[in-house]
C-alpha positions in Angstrom: 13.3 81.5 61.5 10.5 83.4 59.8 10.3 87.0 59.0 6.8 87.4 57.4 4.4 89.9 56.2 1.1 89.5 54.4 2.6 89.4 51.0 6.3 88.6 51.5 7.6 85.7 53.5 11.2 84.9 54.4 12.4 81.6 55.8 16.0 81.0 56.8 17.3 77.4 56.7 21.1 77.9 57.1 22.9 78.6 54.9 20.1 79.4 52.5 17.2 81.8 52.9 14.0 81.6 50.8 11.9 84.7 49.9 8.3 83.8 48.9 6.0 86.1 47.0 2.7 85.5 48.7 -0.3 86.6 46.7 -1.2 83.3 45.1 -4.8 84.3 44.3 -3.4 86.9 41.7 -0.3 85.0 40.5 1.8 87.0 43.1 1.4 90.2 41.1 3.6 93.0 42.6 2.0 95.9 44.4 4.1 99.0 45.3 4.1 97.9 48.9 5.4 94.4 47.9 8.3 96.0 46.0 9.3 98.0 49.1 8.9 94.9 51.3 11.0 92.9 48.9 13.7 95.5 49.1 13.6 95.4 52.9 13.9 91.6 52.9 16.8 91.6 50.5 18.5 94.3 52.7 18.0 92.3 55.8 19.4 89.1 54.2 22.4 91.2 53.0 23.3 91.7 56.6 22.5 88.2 57.8 25.8 86.4 58.2 24.2 83.0 58.4 22.7 83.4 54.9 25.1 82.5 52.1 22.5 82.2 49.3 18.9 83.3 48.6 16.1 81.5 46.8 13.3 83.6 45.3 10.0 81.8 44.5 6.2 82.3 44.4 3.4 80.9 46.5 0.8 78.7 44.8 0.9 77.9 41.1 2.7 81.0 39.7 6.0 82.7 40.2 5.0 86.4 39.5 2.5 87.6 36.9 4.0 91.1 36.8 2.8 94.4 38.2 -0.6 94.6 39.8 -2.4 96.3 36.9 -5.4 97.2 39.0 -3.2 99.3 41.2 -1.7 101.0 38.1 -5.1 101.7 36.7 -6.4 103.2 39.9 -9.7 105.1 39.5 -10.4 105.2 35.7 -12.7 108.2 36.3 -10.0 110.2 38.0 -9.7 113.6 36.4 -6.0 114.0 37.2 -4.3 110.6 36.6 -0.7 110.2 37.9 1.9 112.1 35.9 5.5 111.4 35.0 6.8 112.3 38.5 4.6 109.8 40.3 5.2 107.1 37.8 8.9 107.9 37.8 9.1 107.3 41.6 7.4 104.0 41.2 9.6 102.8 38.3 12.6 103.9 40.2 11.6 101.7 43.1 11.4 98.7 40.9 14.7 99.6 39.3 16.3 99.8 42.8 14.8 96.3 43.6 16.5 94.7 40.6 19.8 96.5 41.4 19.5 95.2 45.0 19.3 91.6 43.7 22.1 92.1 41.2 24.3 93.7 43.8 23.5 91.3 46.7 26.9 89.8 47.6 25.3 86.3 47.7 24.0 84.1 44.9 20.3 84.6 44.1 18.5 81.5 42.8 15.1 81.9 41.2 12.8 78.9 41.6 10.2 79.6 38.9 7.1 77.6 39.7 4.8 79.0 37.1 4.3 82.1 34.9 7.0 84.8 35.2 5.7 87.8 33.3 6.7 91.5 32.9 8.0 92.6 36.3 8.1 89.0 37.4 10.3 88.2 34.4 12.6 91.0 35.6 13.0 89.3 39.0 14.1 86.1 37.2 16.6 88.1 35.1 18.0 89.8 38.2 18.7 86.3 39.7 22.1 84.6 39.2 20.8 81.1 38.7 17.3 80.0 37.6 15.7 76.6 38.0 12.2 76.2 36.7 9.2 73.8 36.6 7.9 72.5 33.3 5.0 75.0 33.5 7.2 78.0 34.1 6.3 80.3 31.2 8.4 83.4 30.7 7.7 86.7 28.8 7.2 90.4 28.7 3.7 91.1 27.4 3.9 94.8 28.4 3.5 96.1 24.9 0.1 94.3 24.6 -1.0 96.3 27.6 0.2 99.6 26.1 3.2 99.6 28.5 7.0 99.7 28.1 9.2 97.1 29.8 11.8 99.8 30.3 13.5 98.5 33.4 13.5 94.7 32.7 14.2 95.2 29.0 17.8 96.3 29.3 18.3 93.4 31.8 16.9 91.0 29.2 19.4 92.3 26.6 22.2 92.0 29.2 21.3 88.3 29.8 20.4 87.2 26.2 21.7 89.8 23.8 19.9 92.4 21.7 18.5 90.1 19.1 16.8 87.7 21.5 15.6 90.6 23.6 14.0 92.2 20.6 12.1 89.1 19.9 10.8 88.7 23.4 9.9 92.4 23.9 8.3 93.1 20.5 6.4 89.9 20.1 5.2 90.3 23.7 4.5 86.6 23.7 5.0 84.2 26.6 7.7 81.5 26.0 7.2 78.0 27.4 9.8 76.5 29.8 11.6 74.6 27.1 12.1 77.7 24.9 13.2 79.8 27.9 15.8 77.0 28.7 17.0 77.1 25.1 17.5 80.8 25.1 19.4 80.6 28.4 16.8 82.4 30.6 16.3 79.2 32.6 19.3 77.0 33.5 17.5 73.8 34.6 14.0 72.4 34.4 12.9 70.0 37.2 9.7 68.5 38.3 7.6 71.0 40.3 7.6 68.9 43.5 11.4 69.0 43.4 11.8 72.7 42.5 12.4 74.3 45.9 14.6 71.4 47.0 16.8 71.7 43.9 17.0 75.5 44.3 18.1 75.1 47.9 20.6 72.4 46.8 22.1 74.9 44.3 22.3 77.5 47.1 24.1 75.1 49.4 26.6 74.3 46.6 27.3 78.0 46.1 27.6 78.4 49.9 30.6 76.1 49.8 32.6 78.8 48.1 34.4 81.6 50.0 32.0 84.5 50.6 34.6 87.1 49.6 35.2 85.2 46.3 31.5 85.1 45.6 31.1 88.8 46.3 34.0 89.8 44.1 32.8 87.5 41.3 29.4 89.1 41.2 31.0 92.5 41.3 33.3 91.5 38.4 30.3 90.4 36.3 28.5 93.7 36.9 31.6 95.8 36.3 32.6 94.1 33.0 29.7 92.4 31.1 27.2 94.7 32.9 29.4 97.8 33.0 26.7 100.3 32.0 23.7 98.2 33.3 22.8 100.6 36.1 22.6 103.5 33.7 20.5 101.5 31.3 18.1 100.5 34.1 17.7 104.2 35.0 17.0 105.1 31.4 14.6 102.3 31.3 12.8 103.5 34.4 12.2 106.8 32.6 10.9 105.0 29.6 8.5 103.0 31.8 7.2 106.1 33.6 6.7 108.0 30.3 4.9 105.0 28.7 2.4 104.9 31.6 1.3 108.4 31.0 0.0 107.6 27.5 -3.6 107.0 26.5 -2.4 103.7 25.0 -1.3 102.6 28.5 -4.6 103.6 30.1 -6.6 101.8 27.4 -4.4 98.7 27.5 -4.4 98.3 31.2 -8.2 99.0 31.4 -8.8 96.4 28.7 -6.7 93.8 30.5 -8.6 94.4 33.8 -11.9 94.3 32.0 -10.9 91.1 30.1 -11.5 92.5 26.6 -9.3 93.3 23.5 -7.8 96.8 23.6 -8.9 99.5 21.2 -5.7 101.4 20.5 -6.0 105.2 20.0 
């Protein structure tokens, strides 16, 4: 069964569902409408009794390059750029998407088939298990765009610890697949042509467990190791929204879109 839109596709092959980010021409960069469609897809699969695990992957040669910066930039000549309220709403929607994945009472397996950057890296971190191809780079280059990885940053620290998170966030560099595996972001690396099959196999293995036990286990992890995570993600959304109102953000995003080095104010 397929439940498809232009940018998000869902395929159910019992007991595993696959969500595909489907903007391959721009490395599956997230638009605001995609974030809302992803939340809708996750909500539908939450209710689907036949589905016991969910695979998240990208179309083409990339997983997700992050937020669509052209949409963030909008009209560079606009006299009244979006303010904290507008950016706050958008950052809140992305925060809610990550919480939806974290709180989904079914295992989420990220099949990372290429670059996972910025908001795309956040999707990886919100997944329970991660299998990646040898070309699956990972990173949060937000600071190089004048932006703040406020929502995904706390999740990075939750998964890796504060020291490793500081390195990834402040260097703003992409890690290759081997380094991401060493840090614990990725759990396995497999050949690209076997990636989806391996992710589905992992989902089927998880589906052999009792659904109630899986639900309670995910809840236990969030309520112990991630006790204050929801609060941290909310604080991070505020930091993300505030960061986008700065002149540094406008210059950094504009420079990225125009393919030139930024000139920081």
